[in-house]
KOLZALO-937949 format. One record per residue (C-alpha): x, z, y; chain; residue number from 1. Coordinates in steps of 0.25 Angstrom, whole numbers. Each point is the difference from the previous one (the first is absolute). Example, Ala and Ser with C-alpha at 12.3 -4.5 7.8 and 13.67 -1.06 7.14 Angstrom:
<atoms>
atom east: 49; up: 31; north: -18; cadena: A; num: 1
atom east: 6; up: -2; north: 14; cadena: A; num: 2
</atoms>
This chain:
<atoms>
atom east: 90; up: -22; north: 225; cadena: A; num: 1
atom east: 0; up: 13; north: -8; cadena: A; num: 2
atom east: -4; up: -1; north: -15; cadena: A; num: 3
atom east: -13; up: 6; north: -2; cadena: A; num: 4
atom east: 0; up: 5; north: -15; cadena: A; num: 5
atom east: -15; up: 1; north: -1; cadena: A; num: 6
atom east: -2; up: -14; north: 4; cadena: A; num: 7
atom east: 12; up: -5; north: -9; cadena: A; num: 8
atom east: -6; up: 6; north: -13; cadena: A; num: 9
atom east: -14; up: -4; north: 3; cadena: A; num: 10
atom east: 5; up: -14; north: 2; cadena: A; num: 11
atom east: 8; up: 0; north: -13; cadena: A; num: 12
atom east: -13; up: 5; north: -6; cadena: A; num: 13
atom east: -8; up: -11; north: 6; cadena: A; num: 14
atom east: 10; up: -10; north: -5; cadena: A; num: 15
atom east: 0; up: 5; north: -14; cadena: A; num: 16
atom east: -15; up: 1; north: 0; cadena: A; num: 17
atom east: -2; up: -14; north: 5; cadena: A; num: 18
atom east: 12; up: -6; north: -8; cadena: A; num: 19
atom east: -6; up: 6; north: -13; cadena: A; num: 20
atom east: -13; up: -7; north: 2; cadena: A; num: 21
atom east: 7; up: -13; north: 3; cadena: A; num: 22
atom east: 8; up: 2; north: -12; cadena: A; num: 23
atom east: -12; up: 2; north: -9; cadena: A; num: 24
atom east: -7; up: -12; north: 5; cadena: A; num: 25
atom east: 13; up: -8; north: -2; cadena: A; num: 26
atom east: 2; up: 5; north: -15; cadena: A; num: 27
atom east: -15; up: -3; north: -3; cadena: A; num: 28
atom east: -1; up: -13; north: 7; cadena: A; num: 29
atom east: -15; up: 2; north: 1; cadena: A; num: 30
atom east: -7; up: -9; north: 11; cadena: A; num: 31
atom east: -4; up: 12; north: 8; cadena: A; num: 32
atom east: 4; up: -7; north: 12; cadena: A; num: 33
atom east: -7; up: 8; north: 11; cadena: A; num: 34
atom east: 7; up: 13; north: -4; cadena: A; num: 35
atom east: 13; up: -7; north: -3; cadena: A; num: 36
atom east: 1; up: -5; north: 14; cadena: A; num: 37
atom east: -4; up: 13; north: 6; cadena: A; num: 38
atom east: 11; up: 7; north: -7; cadena: A; num: 39
atom east: 10; up: -11; north: 3; cadena: A; num: 40
atom east: -4; up: 2; north: 15; cadena: A; num: 41
atom east: 1; up: 16; north: -1; cadena: A; num: 42
atom east: 14; up: -1; north: -7; cadena: A; num: 43
atom east: 7; up: -10; north: 9; cadena: A; num: 44
atom east: -7; up: 3; north: 14; cadena: A; num: 45
atom east: -3; up: 15; north: -1; cadena: A; num: 46
atom east: 11; up: 5; north: -10; cadena: A; num: 47
atom east: 12; up: -8; north: 0; cadena: A; num: 48
atom east: 0; up: -4; north: 15; cadena: A; num: 49
atom east: -2; up: 15; north: 3; cadena: A; num: 50
atom east: 12; up: 4; north: -9; cadena: A; num: 51
atom east: 8; up: -11; north: 8; cadena: A; num: 52
atom east: -4; up: 7; north: 13; cadena: A; num: 53
atom east: 4; up: 13; north: -5; cadena: A; num: 54
atom east: 14; up: -5; north: -5; cadena: A; num: 55
atom east: 3; up: -7; north: 13; cadena: A; num: 56
atom east: -8; up: 9; north: 10; cadena: A; num: 57
atom east: -6; up: -12; north: 7; cadena: A; num: 58
atom east: -15; up: 1; north: 4; cadena: A; num: 59
atom east: -5; up: -10; north: 10; cadena: A; num: 60
atom east: -11; up: 4; north: 9; cadena: A; num: 61
atom east: -1; up: 14; north: -5; cadena: A; num: 62
atom east: -7; up: 10; north: 9; cadena: A; num: 63
atom east: 4; up: 13; north: -7; cadena: A; num: 64
atom east: 9; up: 1; north: -12; cadena: A; num: 65
atom east: -7; up: 13; north: -4; cadena: A; num: 66
atom east: -13; up: -7; north: -4; cadena: A; num: 67
atom east: 7; up: -8; north: -11; cadena: A; num: 68
atom east: -2; up: 10; north: -11; cadena: A; num: 69
atom east: -15; up: 1; north: 3; cadena: A; num: 70
atom east: 0; up: -16; north: -1; cadena: A; num: 71
atom east: 6; up: 0; north: -14; cadena: A; num: 72
atom east: -10; up: 11; north: -4; cadena: A; num: 73
atom east: -11; up: -9; north: 5; cadena: A; num: 74
atom east: 5; up: -12; north: -7; cadena: A; num: 75
atom east: 1; up: 8; north: -13; cadena: A; num: 76
atom east: -14; up: 6; north: 2; cadena: A; num: 77
atom east: -6; up: -14; north: 1; cadena: A; num: 78
atom east: 8; up: -5; north: -12; cadena: A; num: 79
atom east: -5; up: 12; north: -9; cadena: A; num: 80
atom east: -14; up: -3; north: 5; cadena: A; num: 81
atom east: 1; up: -14; north: -3; cadena: A; num: 82
atom east: 4; up: 4; north: -14; cadena: A; num: 83
atom east: -12; up: 9; north: -2; cadena: A; num: 84
atom east: -9; up: -11; north: 5; cadena: A; num: 85
atom east: 6; up: -9; north: -11; cadena: A; num: 86
atom east: -2; up: 11; north: -11; cadena: A; num: 87
atom east: -14; up: 2; north: 4; cadena: A; num: 88
atom east: -4; up: -14; north: -1; cadena: A; num: 89
atom east: 6; up: 0; north: -15; cadena: A; num: 90
atom east: -6; up: 13; north: -4; cadena: A; num: 91
atom east: -14; up: 0; north: 5; cadena: A; num: 92
atom east: -8; up: -9; north: -9; cadena: A; num: 93
atom east: -12; up: 0; north: 9; cadena: A; num: 94
atom east: 8; up: -7; north: 11; cadena: A; num: 95
atom east: 5; up: -10; north: -9; cadena: A; num: 96
atom east: -14; up: -4; north: -5; cadena: A; num: 97
atom east: -2; up: -7; north: 14; cadena: A; num: 98
atom east: 7; up: -12; north: -5; cadena: A; num: 99
atom east: -2; up: -12; north: 11; cadena: A; num: 100
atom east: -4; up: -14; north: -4; cadena: A; num: 101
atom east: 11; up: -9; north: -1; cadena: A; num: 102
atom east: -3; up: -13; north: 8; cadena: A; num: 103
atom east: 6; up: -14; north: 1; cadena: A; num: 104
atom east: 5; up: -7; north: 12; cadena: A; num: 105
atom east: -9; up: -10; north: 6; cadena: A; num: 106
atom east: 10; up: -12; north: 3; cadena: A; num: 107
atom east: -10; up: -8; north: 8; cadena: A; num: 108
atom east: 0; up: 12; north: 10; cadena: A; num: 109
atom east: 15; up: 2; north: -2; cadena: A; num: 110
atom east: 3; up: -14; north: 4; cadena: A; num: 111
atom east: -9; up: 1; north: 13; cadena: A; num: 112
atom east: 8; up: 13; north: 3; cadena: A; num: 113
atom east: 13; up: -9; north: -2; cadena: A; num: 114
atom east: -5; up: -11; north: 10; cadena: A; num: 115
atom east: -3; up: 11; north: 10; cadena: A; num: 116
atom east: 13; up: 6; north: -3; cadena: A; num: 117
atom east: 7; up: -13; north: 3; cadena: A; num: 118
atom east: -7; up: -2; north: 13; cadena: A; num: 119
atom east: 3; up: 14; north: 4; cadena: A; num: 120
atom east: 15; up: -2; north: -4; cadena: A; num: 121
atom east: 0; up: -13; north: 8; cadena: A; num: 122
atom east: -5; up: 6; north: 12; cadena: A; num: 123
atom east: 10; up: 12; north: -1; cadena: A; num: 124
atom east: 11; up: -9; north: -2; cadena: A; num: 125
atom east: -4; up: -9; north: 12; cadena: A; num: 126
atom east: -1; up: 13; north: 9; cadena: A; num: 127
atom east: 13; up: 6; north: -4; cadena: A; num: 128
atom east: 8; up: -13; north: -2; cadena: A; num: 129
atom east: 5; up: -4; north: -14; cadena: A; num: 130
atom east: 15; up: 2; north: 3; cadena: A; num: 131
atom east: -3; up: 15; north: 4; cadena: A; num: 132
atom east: -4; up: 2; north: -15; cadena: A; num: 133
atom east: 14; up: -3; north: -4; cadena: A; num: 134
atom east: 8; up: 6; north: 11; cadena: A; num: 135
atom east: 0; up: 15; north: 0; cadena: A; num: 136
atom east: -9; up: 12; north: 1; cadena: A; num: 137
atom east: 4; up: 2; north: 14; cadena: A; num: 138
atom east: -3; up: -14; north: 4; cadena: A; num: 139
atom east: -13; up: 0; north: -7; cadena: A; num: 140
atom east: -4; up: 13; north: 8; cadena: A; num: 141
atom east: 4; up: -7; north: 13; cadena: A; num: 142
atom east: -8; up: -12; north: -3; cadena: A; num: 143
atom east: -12; up: 9; north: -2; cadena: A; num: 144
atom east: 2; up: 6; north: 14; cadena: A; num: 145
atom east: 2; up: -14; north: 6; cadena: A; num: 146
atom east: -14; up: -4; north: -7; cadena: A; num: 147
atom east: -7; up: 11; north: 7; cadena: A; num: 148
atom east: -3; up: 7; north: -13; cadena: A; num: 149
atom east: 6; up: 14; north: 4; cadena: A; num: 150
atom east: -6; up: 3; north: 14; cadena: A; num: 151
atom east: 6; up: 13; north: 6; cadena: A; num: 152
atom east: 6; up: 3; north: -14; cadena: A; num: 153
atom east: -13; up: -1; north: -8; cadena: A; num: 154
atom east: 2; up: -5; north: -14; cadena: A; num: 155
atom east: -15; up: -2; north: -3; cadena: A; num: 156
atom east: -1; up: -15; north: 3; cadena: A; num: 157
atom east: 13; up: -3; north: -7; cadena: A; num: 158
atom east: -4; up: 8; north: -12; cadena: A; num: 159
atom east: -14; up: -7; north: -1; cadena: A; num: 160
atom east: 6; up: -14; north: 1; cadena: A; num: 161
atom east: 11; up: 4; north: -10; cadena: A; num: 162
atom east: -10; up: 5; north: -10; cadena: A; num: 163
atom east: -9; up: -12; north: 1; cadena: A; num: 164
atom east: 12; up: -9; north: -1; cadena: A; num: 165
atom east: 6; up: 6; north: -12; cadena: A; num: 166
atom east: -10; up: 8; north: -9; cadena: A; num: 167
atom east: -10; up: -11; north: -4; cadena: A; num: 168
atom east: 11; up: -9; north: -3; cadena: A; num: 169
atom east: 7; up: 10; north: -8; cadena: A; num: 170
atom east: -13; up: 4; north: -8; cadena: A; num: 171
atom east: -2; up: -15; north: -3; cadena: A; num: 172
atom east: 14; up: -2; north: -4; cadena: A; num: 173
atom east: 0; up: 12; north: -10; cadena: A; num: 174
atom east: -13; up: -4; north: -6; cadena: A; num: 175
atom east: 5; up: -14; north: -3; cadena: A; num: 176
atom east: 14; up: 6; north: -5; cadena: A; num: 177
atom east: -8; up: 8; north: -10; cadena: A; num: 178
atom east: -9; up: -11; north: -4; cadena: A; num: 179
atom east: 11; up: -11; north: -2; cadena: A; num: 180
atom east: 9; up: 11; north: -8; cadena: A; num: 181
atom east: -12; up: 1; north: -10; cadena: A; num: 182
atom east: -6; up: -13; north: -1; cadena: A; num: 183
atom east: 8; up: -12; north: -5; cadena: A; num: 184
atom east: -11; up: -10; north: 2; cadena: A; num: 185
atom east: 0; up: 4; north: 15; cadena: A; num: 186
atom east: 15; up: -2; north: 1; cadena: A; num: 187
atom east: -2; up: -15; north: -5; cadena: A; num: 188
atom east: -10; up: -2; north: 11; cadena: A; num: 189
atom east: 7; up: -8; north: 12; cadena: A; num: 190
atom east: -11; up: 4; north: 10; cadena: A; num: 191
atom east: 2; up: 15; north: -3; cadena: A; num: 192
atom east: 15; up: -1; north: 0; cadena: A; num: 193
atom east: 0; up: -7; north: 14; cadena: A; num: 194
atom east: -10; up: 11; north: 5; cadena: A; num: 195
atom east: 10; up: 11; north: -5; cadena: A; num: 196
atom east: 12; up: -7; north: 6; cadena: A; num: 197
atom east: -7; up: -1; north: 13; cadena: A; num: 198
atom east: -3; up: 15; north: 0; cadena: A; num: 199
atom east: 14; up: 3; north: -4; cadena: A; num: 200
atom east: 5; up: -8; north: 12; cadena: A; num: 201
atom east: -8; up: 8; north: 10; cadena: A; num: 202
atom east: 4; up: 13; north: -8; cadena: A; num: 203
atom east: 15; up: -3; north: 2; cadena: A; num: 204
atom east: -2; up: -1; north: 15; cadena: A; num: 205
atom east: -9; up: 11; north: 4; cadena: A; num: 206
atom east: 4; up: 10; north: -11; cadena: A; num: 207
atom east: 15; up: -2; north: 0; cadena: A; num: 208
atom east: 10; up: 12; north: 0; cadena: A; num: 209
atom east: 7; up: -5; north: 13; cadena: A; num: 210
atom east: -11; up: 2; north: 10; cadena: A; num: 211
atom east: -8; up: 11; north: -9; cadena: A; num: 212
atom east: 4; up: 14; north: -3; cadena: A; num: 213
atom east: 6; up: 3; north: -13; cadena: A; num: 214
atom east: -12; up: 8; north: -4; cadena: A; num: 215
atom east: -8; up: -12; north: 2; cadena: A; num: 216
atom east: 9; up: -8; north: -9; cadena: A; num: 217
atom east: -1; up: 11; north: -10; cadena: A; num: 218
atom east: -15; up: -1; north: 0; cadena: A; num: 219
atom east: 0; up: -15; north: -3; cadena: A; num: 220
atom east: 11; up: 1; north: -10; cadena: A; num: 221
atom east: -6; up: 11; north: -8; cadena: A; num: 222
atom east: -14; up: -6; north: 1; cadena: A; num: 223
atom east: 5; up: -13; north: -6; cadena: A; num: 224
atom east: 8; up: 7; north: -11; cadena: A; num: 225
atom east: -11; up: 8; north: -5; cadena: A; num: 226
atom east: -11; up: -10; north: 1; cadena: A; num: 227
atom east: 7; up: -8; north: -11; cadena: A; num: 228
atom east: -6; up: 1; north: -14; cadena: A; num: 229
atom east: 13; up: 2; north: -9; cadena: A; num: 230
atom east: 5; up: 13; north: 7; cadena: A; num: 231
atom east: 5; up: 9; north: -12; cadena: A; num: 232
atom east: 9; up: 12; north: -1; cadena: A; num: 233
atom east: 13; up: -8; north: 2; cadena: A; num: 234
atom east: -5; up: -6; north: 13; cadena: A; num: 235
atom east: -6; up: 14; north: 5; cadena: A; num: 236
atom east: 13; up: 7; north: -2; cadena: A; num: 237
atom east: 8; up: -12; north: 7; cadena: A; num: 238
atom east: -10; up: 2; north: 12; cadena: A; num: 239
atom east: 3; up: 15; north: 1; cadena: A; num: 240
atom east: 15; up: -1; north: -2; cadena: A; num: 241
atom east: 0; up: -12; north: 10; cadena: A; num: 242
atom east: -8; up: 7; north: 10; cadena: A; num: 243
atom east: 9; up: 12; north: 0; cadena: A; num: 244
atom east: 12; up: -9; north: 2; cadena: A; num: 245
atom east: -6; up: -8; north: 11; cadena: A; num: 246
atom east: -5; up: 12; north: 7; cadena: A; num: 247
atom east: 13; up: 8; north: 0; cadena: A; num: 248
atom east: 10; up: -11; north: 1; cadena: A; num: 249
atom east: -5; up: -13; north: 5; cadena: A; num: 250
atom east: -11; up: 4; north: 10; cadena: A; num: 251
atom east: 8; up: 9; north: 10; cadena: A; num: 252
atom east: 10; up: -12; north: 2; cadena: A; num: 253
atom east: -11; up: -10; north: 2; cadena: A; num: 254
atom east: -2; up: 6; north: 14; cadena: A; num: 255
atom east: 11; up: -8; north: 5; cadena: A; num: 256
atom east: -8; up: -13; north: -1; cadena: A; num: 257
atom east: -11; up: 6; north: 8; cadena: A; num: 258
atom east: 7; up: -4; north: 13; cadena: A; num: 259
atom east: 4; up: -14; north: -3; cadena: A; num: 260
atom east: -4; up: -12; north: 9; cadena: A; num: 261
atom east: -2; up: 4; north: 15; cadena: A; num: 262
atom east: 8; up: 13; north: -2; cadena: A; num: 263
atom east: 12; up: -6; north: -6; cadena: A; num: 264
atom east: 9; up: 1; north: 12; cadena: A; num: 265
atom east: -3; up: 15; north: 2; cadena: A; num: 266
atom east: 0; up: 3; north: -15; cadena: A; num: 267
atom east: 10; up: 10; north: -4; cadena: A; num: 268
atom east: 10; up: -4; north: -11; cadena: A; num: 269
atom east: -4; up: 3; north: -14; cadena: A; num: 270
atom east: 5; up: 14; north: -4; cadena: A; num: 271
atom east: 0; up: 3; north: -15; cadena: A; num: 272
atom east: -3; up: 15; north: 0; cadena: A; num: 273
atom east: -1; up: 9; north: -13; cadena: A; num: 274
atom east: -14; up: 0; north: -7; cadena: A; num: 275
atom east: -3; up: 14; north: 5; cadena: A; num: 276
atom east: 2; up: -3; north: 14; cadena: A; num: 277
atom east: -8; up: -13; north: -1; cadena: A; num: 278
atom east: -12; up: 8; north: -6; cadena: A; num: 279
atom east: 1; up: 11; north: 10; cadena: A; num: 280
atom east: 0; up: -9; north: 12; cadena: A; num: 281
atom east: -9; up: -12; north: -3; cadena: A; num: 282
atom east: -14; up: -2; north: -6; cadena: A; num: 283
atom east: -3; up: 13; north: -8; cadena: A; num: 284
atom east: -4; up: 10; north: 11; cadena: A; num: 285
atom east: -12; up: 5; north: -7; cadena: A; num: 286
atom east: 5; up: 14; north: -3; cadena: A; num: 287
atom east: 5; up: 1; north: 15; cadena: A; num: 288
atom east: -14; up: -4; north: 5; cadena: A; num: 289
atom east: -7; up: 10; north: -9; cadena: A; num: 290
atom east: 9; up: 11; north: 6; cadena: A; num: 291
atom east: -3; up: -6; north: 14; cadena: A; num: 292
atom east: -15; up: 1; north: -3; cadena: A; num: 293
atom east: 3; up: 15; north: -4; cadena: A; num: 294
atom east: 6; up: 2; north: 14; cadena: A; num: 295
atom east: -12; up: -7; north: 7; cadena: A; num: 296
atom east: -10; up: 8; north: -8; cadena: A; num: 297
atom east: 8; up: 13; north: 4; cadena: A; num: 298
atom east: 0; up: -4; north: 15; cadena: A; num: 299
atom east: -14; up: -8; north: 2; cadena: A; num: 300
atom east: -7; up: 5; north: -12; cadena: A; num: 301
atom east: -7; up: -8; north: -12; cadena: A; num: 302
atom east: -9; up: -12; north: 4; cadena: A; num: 303
atom east: -12; up: 5; north: -8; cadena: A; num: 304
atom east: -4; up: -14; north: -5; cadena: A; num: 305
atom east: 2; up: -8; north: 13; cadena: A; num: 306
atom east: 11; up: -9; north: -7; cadena: A; num: 307
atom east: -8; up: -3; north: -13; cadena: A; num: 308
atom east: -13; up: -3; north: 8; cadena: A; num: 309
atom east: 8; up: -9; north: 9; cadena: A; num: 310
atom east: 6; up: -7; north: -12; cadena: A; num: 311
atom east: -14; up: -2; north: -6; cadena: A; num: 312
atom east: -5; up: -5; north: 13; cadena: A; num: 313
atom east: 12; up: -9; north: 3; cadena: A; num: 314
atom east: -8; up: -12; north: 4; cadena: A; num: 315
atom east: -6; up: 7; north: 13; cadena: A; num: 316
atom east: 10; up: -3; north: 11; cadena: A; num: 317
atom east: 5; up: 10; north: 10; cadena: A; num: 318
atom east: -8; up: -7; north: 11; cadena: A; num: 319
atom east: -13; up: 4; north: -7; cadena: A; num: 320
atom east: 5; up: 14; north: -6; cadena: A; num: 321
atom east: 10; up: 5; north: 10; cadena: A; num: 322
atom east: 2; up: 13; north: -8; cadena: A; num: 323
atom east: 4; up: -7; north: -13; cadena: A; num: 324
atom east: 12; up: 6; north: -5; cadena: A; num: 325
atom east: 14; up: -7; north: 1; cadena: A; num: 326
atom east: 8; up: -5; north: -12; cadena: A; num: 327
atom east: 6; up: 13; north: -6; cadena: A; num: 328
atom east: 14; up: -5; north: 0; cadena: A; num: 329
atom east: -2; up: -4; north: 15; cadena: A; num: 330
atom east: -6; up: 13; north: 3; cadena: A; num: 331
atom east: 11; up: 8; north: -5; cadena: A; num: 332
atom east: 11; up: -9; north: 6; cadena: A; num: 333
atom east: -7; up: 1; north: 14; cadena: A; num: 334
atom east: 0; up: 15; north: -2; cadena: A; num: 335
atom east: 15; up: 0; north: -3; cadena: A; num: 336
atom east: 3; up: -10; north: 11; cadena: A; num: 337
atom east: 6; up: -9; north: -10; cadena: A; num: 338
atom east: 5; up: -14; north: 5; cadena: A; num: 339
atom east: -5; up: -6; north: -13; cadena: A; num: 340
atom east: -15; up: 0; north: -3; cadena: A; num: 341
atom east: 1; up: -7; north: -13; cadena: A; num: 342
atom east: 1; up: 13; north: -8; cadena: A; num: 343
atom east: -7; up: 2; north: -13; cadena: A; num: 344
atom east: -11; up: 10; north: -4; cadena: A; num: 345
atom east: 0; up: 2; north: -15; cadena: A; num: 346
atom east: -13; up: 3; north: -7; cadena: A; num: 347
atom east: 5; up: 14; north: -2; cadena: A; num: 348
atom east: 1; up: 2; north: 15; cadena: A; num: 349
atom east: -14; up: -7; north: 3; cadena: A; num: 350
atom east: -7; up: 10; north: -9; cadena: A; num: 351
atom east: 7; up: 12; north: 4; cadena: A; num: 352
atom east: 0; up: -2; north: 15; cadena: A; num: 353
atom east: -15; up: -2; north: 0; cadena: A; num: 354
atom east: -4; up: 11; north: -10; cadena: A; num: 355
atom east: 12; up: 8; north: -3; cadena: A; num: 356
atom east: 3; up: 4; north: -15; cadena: A; num: 357
atom east: -15; up: -1; north: -4; cadena: A; num: 358
atom east: 0; up: -15; north: 5; cadena: A; num: 359
atom east: 13; up: -3; north: -7; cadena: A; num: 360
atom east: -5; up: 6; north: -14; cadena: A; num: 361
atom east: -14; up: -7; north: 1; cadena: A; num: 362
atom east: 6; up: -13; north: 4; cadena: A; num: 363
atom east: 11; up: -1; north: -11; cadena: A; num: 364
atom east: -10; up: 5; north: -10; cadena: A; num: 365
atom east: -9; up: -11; north: 3; cadena: A; num: 366
atom east: 11; up: -10; north: 1; cadena: A; num: 367
atom east: 6; up: 4; north: -14; cadena: A; num: 368
atom east: -14; up: -1; north: -6; cadena: A; num: 369
atom east: -2; up: -14; north: 5; cadena: A; num: 370
atom east: 14; up: -4; north: -4; cadena: A; num: 371
atom east: -2; up: 5; north: -14; cadena: A; num: 372
atom east: -13; up: -7; north: -2; cadena: A; num: 373
atom east: 4; up: -13; north: 5; cadena: A; num: 374
atom east: 13; up: 1; north: -8; cadena: A; num: 375
atom east: -8; up: 3; north: -13; cadena: A; num: 376
atom east: -10; up: -12; north: 2; cadena: A; num: 377
atom east: 12; up: -9; north: 3; cadena: A; num: 378
atom east: 7; up: 4; north: -13; cadena: A; num: 379
atom east: -13; up: -1; north: -8; cadena: A; num: 380
atom east: -3; up: -14; north: 4; cadena: A; num: 381
atom east: 14; up: -5; north: -2; cadena: A; num: 382
atom east: 0; up: 5; north: -14; cadena: A; num: 383
atom east: -12; up: -9; north: -3; cadena: A; num: 384
atom east: 1; up: -15; north: -3; cadena: A; num: 385
atom east: 4; up: -8; north: 12; cadena: A; num: 386
atom east: -10; up: -8; north: 8; cadena: A; num: 387
atom east: 2; up: -14; north: 5; cadena: A; num: 388
atom east: -6; up: 5; north: 14; cadena: A; num: 389
atom east: 5; up: 13; north: 6; cadena: A; num: 390
atom east: -9; up: 12; north: 3; cadena: A; num: 391
atom east: -2; up: 5; north: 14; cadena: A; num: 392
atom east: 8; up: 12; north: -3; cadena: A; num: 393
atom east: 12; up: -9; north: -4; cadena: A; num: 394
atom east: 0; up: -4; north: 14; cadena: A; num: 395
atom east: -5; up: 12; north: 7; cadena: A; num: 396
atom east: 9; up: 11; north: -6; cadena: A; num: 397
atom east: 14; up: -8; north: 1; cadena: A; num: 398
atom east: -4; up: -2; north: 15; cadena: A; num: 399
atom east: -3; up: 15; north: 1; cadena: A; num: 400
atom east: 13; up: 4; north: -7; cadena: A; num: 401
atom east: 8; up: -9; north: 9; cadena: A; num: 402
atom east: -6; up: 5; north: 13; cadena: A; num: 403
atom east: 2; up: 14; north: -5; cadena: A; num: 404
atom east: 14; up: 1; north: 6; cadena: A; num: 405
atom east: -6; up: -3; north: 14; cadena: A; num: 406
atom east: -11; up: 10; north: -2; cadena: A; num: 407
atom east: 9; up: 11; north: -5; cadena: A; num: 408
atom east: 10; up: -3; north: 12; cadena: A; num: 409
atom east: -11; up: 0; north: 10; cadena: A; num: 410
atom east: -6; up: 1; north: 9; cadena: A; num: 411
atom east: -13; up: -2; north: -6; cadena: A; num: 412
atom east: -6; up: -6; north: 13; cadena: A; num: 413
atom east: 10; up: -11; north: 0; cadena: A; num: 414
atom east: -4; up: -4; north: -14; cadena: A; num: 415
atom east: -15; up: 1; north: 2; cadena: A; num: 416
atom east: -2; up: -14; north: 6; cadena: A; num: 417
atom east: 6; up: -7; north: -12; cadena: A; num: 418
atom east: -6; up: 9; north: -10; cadena: A; num: 419
atom east: -14; up: -3; north: 6; cadena: A; num: 420
atom east: 2; up: -15; north: -1; cadena: A; num: 421
atom east: 6; up: 2; north: -14; cadena: A; num: 422
atom east: -13; up: 7; north: -4; cadena: A; num: 423
atom east: -9; up: -10; north: 6; cadena: A; num: 424
atom east: 7; up: -12; north: -7; cadena: A; num: 425
atom east: 0; up: 7; north: -13; cadena: A; num: 426
atom east: -15; up: 3; north: 1; cadena: A; num: 427
atom east: -3; up: -14; north: 4; cadena: A; num: 428
atom east: 7; up: -5; north: -13; cadena: A; num: 429
atom east: -7; up: 10; north: -9; cadena: A; num: 430
atom east: -6; up: -9; north: -11; cadena: A; num: 431
atom east: -9; up: 3; north: -12; cadena: A; num: 432
atom east: 2; up: 12; north: -10; cadena: A; num: 433
atom east: 11; up: -4; north: -10; cadena: A; num: 434
atom east: 0; up: 12; north: -9; cadena: A; num: 435
atom east: -5; up: 15; north: 1; cadena: A; num: 436
atom east: 11; up: 10; north: 0; cadena: A; num: 437
atom east: -2; up: 9; north: -12; cadena: A; num: 438
atom east: -5; up: 14; north: 2; cadena: A; num: 439
atom east: 14; up: 6; north: -2; cadena: A; num: 440
atom east: 12; up: -8; north: 2; cadena: A; num: 441
atom east: 8; up: -2; north: -13; cadena: A; num: 442
atom east: 13; up: 6; north: -1; cadena: A; num: 443
atom east: 3; up: -6; north: -14; cadena: A; num: 444
atom east: 12; up: -9; north: -2; cadena: A; num: 445
atom east: -1; up: -15; north: 3; cadena: A; num: 446
atom east: -1; up: -3; north: -15; cadena: A; num: 447
atom east: -10; up: 10; north: -4; cadena: A; num: 448
atom east: -12; up: -10; north: -2; cadena: A; num: 449
atom east: -5; up: 0; north: 14; cadena: A; num: 450
atom east: -12; up: -10; north: 0; cadena: A; num: 451
atom east: 2; up: -13; north: 7; cadena: A; num: 452
atom east: -6; up: -2; north: 14; cadena: A; num: 453
atom east: -13; up: -8; north: 2; cadena: A; num: 454
atom east: 4; up: -14; north: 4; cadena: A; num: 455
atom east: -1; up: -4; north: 15; cadena: A; num: 456
atom east: -11; up: -10; north: 2; cadena: A; num: 457
</atoms>
């Protein structure tokens, strides 16, 4: 493939831009976990993987190589809009006066969600078969088809069952992880420990990294890490550095273990390629898919909101709404006559394909503002005296951060089912007001005499 100078220099600029943001967060070690994960994703999946494709000339499922330059511009435009949104949140005092009330977790309702989660997980395990959860991704997919959950290629039934069988259990487990890490008396209670061990056992089955995607594993791992109370600068730096190493070196090679079990006889021998080749040919197809979206927009035009509308109304089946838009990644794959329909649709592509540059800028301005707002609130609360019982944000924000990888990768339609169940469960466990956030979130250092938090009653 001929080297495109514009694409190369723009990709280098994207690498420096995202890498600088990541380095600043590493150096400061602040618990701005939403933006840290955003820049980690951009740096690895959009920048470093793109450099690997440029250096190797390998682009899987690429419709038109001439669209890659515009794809990098779209990515840069979204990142700059994200930055502007974050600056707006920090600079506009009228917006920062709208401080939300911080609420506790109602553990009675959380336990009820845990019971429902265990029941849903038990039905999920019984339907799929326990052995298939520890066999391989391919064996697990085959078991879904054998159970009649993917009629005519539709993933709706499988997605609903998977969401109900994993999400409530995950939220109950994270809530009790956060509680036991803070409350020494709770750790000495045999009943609570037995309950936590029971939740953990089911979690090990339905959310294990063998039958679930690596992005799902990241969701669980990051959410569990950031819901702990004693995360400091050293742990934050370790999380950033470890995330880069895992994403670039480890994750591309774990694709080999996706096809164990029933496919062992037909599996190709393990081939250890260079890191650039692995990055260019495995999971990180995000920049290539944005380029394919640019090609699709040039041939078929922009979708003018139909994709976003279908994402928001995801719960309406095609039988009721025949005109509901197809998953964006599948839509583009079908237009390319790709044999692989499991292609990503990054958030940049979703916004741009629906509303062109205007949608891209507004979407990432909003996303950046929300990310900065939540980060500031999280840092502000962690600087205060530790509570025995976690606040709702100690559960909700780590869960949001972990799931951010899946949302950024896309497509949004695939993520909406689990997001909706997460939101319902979090609203259900919303407890009494704990403290009211100050009109302006403090930016003073931790030892600057910040008043203690009102005790939890």
